[in-house]
N, C-alpha and C positions, 0 to 999 in steps of 0.2 A: 451313286446315290448321294443326294444332298443331305448333309448332316444338319441337326437342329441349330448348331452354332452358325453354319453358313446361311441358313434361312434367316436367323436373327440378324446377322450382319447385313444381309441384303435388305431386310426390312428397315434397318437403321439408315442404310444408304439411300433408300427411296424417300425417306422423310427429311433428309438433309436439305436445308435451304427452304423448307416449307413449314409454316406453323402447324403444330400438332393440334388436332381438334380435341377439345375437352368435352367428355360426355356431359350432357345437360344434367342428369341426376347427380353428378359430382360437382358441377360448376355452381348450381344454385345454392346448395347448402354451404359450399365453400365461401361464396360471396356473403351469405347471411352471417356466417361465423366471423368473417373479417369485419363486417359492419358492426356486429355485436361487440367486438373487442375495441374497435376504433371510436364508436360513437361517444362513449363517456369521455374519452380523451379529447375529442373534438369539442364536445360541449364545455369541457374545462377551459380550453383555449378561447372559445367564443365568449364565455362569461367572465374571462379574466379582466379585471379593471386596469387596462394597460396604462391609462392616463395617470392613475394614482398608484401604480405598482411600485415605483421607487420610494414613495412615501411609506407605503405599507411595509416594504422590506427593511426600511431603516428605522421603523418605530422601535422604541425600547423593548417592548415585549417580544416582538418578532426577532429582534437581534439577539436577545438573551436565549431564546429557544434555539436559534441557529447556532450560536456559539456553543451552547451546552451540547447540542446534538453532535456537532463536529468533534468536540473534545471527547465525549463519551464513546462515540463510534470508533474513533482512532484508538483510544485506550482499549476498547473491547477487541479490536483487531490485533493490537500488539499482544494482548493476553492470549488470544486465540492462536497466534503464531508460536508463542512460547510453549503452550501446552499442546496445541493441535499437531504441529509438525512431528514431534516425537511420537505422538499417538498414532498418526498415520503411518510412520515408519514401522512401529510395532505391529500394526495390522497387516502391513504389506510384506514385511521381511522376516517375520518370525512365526513359528508354529507353536501353538499352545492350546490346551484343552479349552473348549468353549469360545474359540475365537469368533465363530459365527454369531454367537449370542452377544459377545462384546460389540461386534460391528453393528448389530441390530440396535443395541442400546445407545451406541454413539449417534446413530442416525435418527433415533426416536424423536428428538426435538424438531426434526423436519416436518413430522406429521402430527405432533402433539399440539393441541390447541394452546396458543400462547398464554391464555389466562390460566389454564391448568399448570403450565410451566411456572407461572408466577406463584400459584398456590403451593406447588411443590418446593419452590425456593423458600417461601415463607416457613414451611414446615421443617426445612433443613437448616436454614440460616437465619431464621427469625430469632427474636430475643428469647423465645421459649422453644426454639427449634432443636432438632437432634444435635446439631453441631453449634448452632448459634448461641445456645445457652452457655456453652463452655467458652466461646469467644467473648461473651459479655462478662462472665464471671472471672475469667483468668486475665483477660487483656483489656476489658472495658470497650470492646469493639462491637458496635451495632451497625449492621449493614442495611436493614430495610429503611426505606424512606430517606435515603441519603444519595448523594451523587455517586458514591462507590456502589451503592445498590443498583443504580442505573447501569453501570458498567458490568456488574455481575449478571444482571438480567439479559443484557444485550449479548454478552459472551455466551451465555447458555443457549440462545437461539441461533447465534451466528457461527459458532465454532464448527458444527457439523458440516457446513458448506466448505470450509477450508479443509477439514479432514478428508472429505470425499474427493475433493480436487487433488490434494497432494497424494492420497493413497493411489488414485488412478494413475497419476504420473509416475509414482514409484513402481507400480506394476508394469508399466510400459518401458521403464528404464532397464537396461541390461545389467543384471547383478554381477556379471563377470568383471566389470570394471572395479567394483569394490573388492572382489576376490583377488584380483591381480594386485591391487594396492596392499592388501593384507599379506600376500605372499612375499611382497617386497619389504615387509617389516612394519607396516603401518598397523596401528591398533584399529579395532572396529570403529571406534568413535572418530579417530583421525580420518579413516577412509570415508566415513559419512560426511565429515566436515569438509574435507579437501576434494572429494570425488563426487559423492552423491548430491550434495547440496547444489553445486553448480549445474549438474545435470537436470535437476528437478526445479530449478529456479523459475522457469515459466509457469509451472503448475502452482508453485507457492504464490507467485504474484497474482495469478488468476483467482486462486482461492482466497487470498487476502482481499482482493477487490470485491468479490462476492460477499465475504464476511462483513466487510465495511458497509456495503450497501444494505445488507440485511439488518445490521445493527442500527443503521441510520433510520430505517423504516419501522423498527420494532415498536409495538404499542401495548399489546395485551399483557405480556410478562412484566413490562416496565411499570404500567399503572397499577398492577396488582402487588408487585414486590416493592416498588420505590415510590409509589404515589404520584401526585401531580402538583408539585409545589414550584411556583415560578422561581427561576434563577437557581434552583437546586435540583429538581428532578423533572421539570417540565421540558421535555424534548419536543422536536417539531411535530411528530404525529400527535402527541398529547395536546400541543398548542392548537393544532388543526381541529381536534375534537372539541376543545373548549371554545375556540373562536367561532366555530360553526353555529354555536348557540347565541353568541352575542355580536360578532362582527364577521358576517359571511365574506366580506371582501378580504379580510386578513386570512381567513381560512383558505380562500381560493389562491391567494398569493403564496402561502406556505405550501399548498398542494402543488403549485406549479414548480416550486423549488425542488420538491421531492420527485416530481415527474422528470425534471431536467437531469437530476442525479441518476435516476434509473436509466434514462436513455443514454447517458454518457457511459454508464457501466456496460450496457449491452453493446454499444458501439466499440468500446475498448476490447471486449471479449469476443466480438463477432468472428474474427479470423480463427480463434481457437475453437469455437463451438461449431462453426458452419463450414470450415474447409474440409472437403471430402478427403478421407484417408486413402 
């Protein structure tokens, strides 16, 4: 008697060397979905003012937004690494009551509307906020509508991407290496620093790239918490929004820069996301 596995193997053998037919009810909506996703990007490339693009990208306003975006996104990524890697380790390696709830709260910014996140940041860190009022009274620190506020808003929306990536890598890493290091006399922190960190370095790098790209493209929380002040809080997405009303060519040029960054990030992470396990 032929087993189902043998039948499946034979079927695969018969299709080797020949293109597999795609059912029409699947092919048509698949092509429509592809066209729906690609058409706006193609339109952006078609309408890009290529002849004046260098001038657009080197204009003072565009350069200020580019510089500020790169600086703030990098600072937000660094802050996400400092806070996010230990948080990911806590979620992946320790057991404590309510861990599932904590994980849900950590990932909440992924689905929370960015404007709502900005409002929440104002209520927490604003001059009259729950914590912000004490920062202002005790240290004279005001976060909203400052460059530091941009970094805080970008970190809020970007850090969950890093935490998810690092936690997944930690769960895939064998904890016995840490246990072996501790049996040889290493403290838990030393085992983490000397053994675990090198093991999860690819996951940290992938999470950092994702966090950086998300911070670079952040709009809603930034404009709500930090405002839109040129050379102080006006990042590239905010500059695109403003330029779209006054200078569409500059808006297209900035949009092209953001598109290029996104494609670069996807290309850098393609092997990590799409390689079959």
